[in-house]
C-alpha positions in Angstrom: -22.5 -3.3 -4.8 -19.4 -1.7 -3.4 -17.5 -3.3 -0.6 -17.3 -1.9 2.9 -13.7 -0.9 2.4 -14.5 0.9 -0.9 -17.3 2.9 0.8 -15.1 3.8 3.8 -12.3 4.9 1.4 -14.7 7.1 -0.5 -16.1 8.6 2.7 -12.5 9.4 3.9 -11.8 11.0 0.5 -15.0 13.0 0.7 -14.5 14.1 4.3 -15.1 17.8 4.8 -13.3 20.0 7.3 -14.6 19.3 10.8 -16.9 16.5 9.7 -17.2 13.2 11.4 -16.6 9.9 9.5 -20.2 8.9 10.5 -21.6 11.9 8.6 -19.4 11.4 5.6 -20.2 7.7 5.4 -23.9 8.4 5.7 -23.7 10.8 2.8 -21.8 8.3 0.6 -24.3 5.5 1.4 -27.2 7.7 0.5 -25.5 8.6 -2.7 -25.5 4.9 -3.6 -29.1 4.3 -2.3 -27.9 2.1 0.6 -30.0 1.6 3.7 -29.5 2.7 7.3 -29.0 -1.0 8.2 -26.0 -1.0 5.9 -24.7 2.2 7.6 -25.0 0.5 11.0 -23.3 -2.6 9.8 -20.3 -0.7 8.4 -20.1 1.6 11.4 -20.2 -1.4 13.7 -17.0 -2.7 12.0 -15.3 0.7 12.4 -16.4 1.1 16.0 -15.2 -2.5 16.8 -11.7 -1.6 15.4 -11.7 1.7 17.3 -12.5 -0.1 20.6 -10.0 -2.9 20.0 -7.2 -0.5 18.9 -8.2 2.3 21.4 -8.4 5.0 18.7 -11.0 7.3 17.4 -13.6 6.3 14.8 -11.8 8.3 12.2 -8.5 6.6 12.8 -10.3 3.2 12.9 -11.8 4.0 9.5 -8.4 4.7 8.1 -7.1 1.4 9.5 -10.1 -0.5 7.9 -9.4 1.3 4.6 -5.8 0.2 4.6 -6.6 -3.4 5.5 
């Protein structure tokens, strides 16, 4: 199983023009047969960072990917 960071990095790399990180991450998780619960768990991490740092979810995903 891939780590949250690896999945977020892949979603960021697969991000299409005008697409949200939520949609890209959902696509990556479906590709690997992951569950909606896993999606919620990872997005909770991203949203927590976004709230704490006062940035968008996309910027927060980039922060998590660099950590």
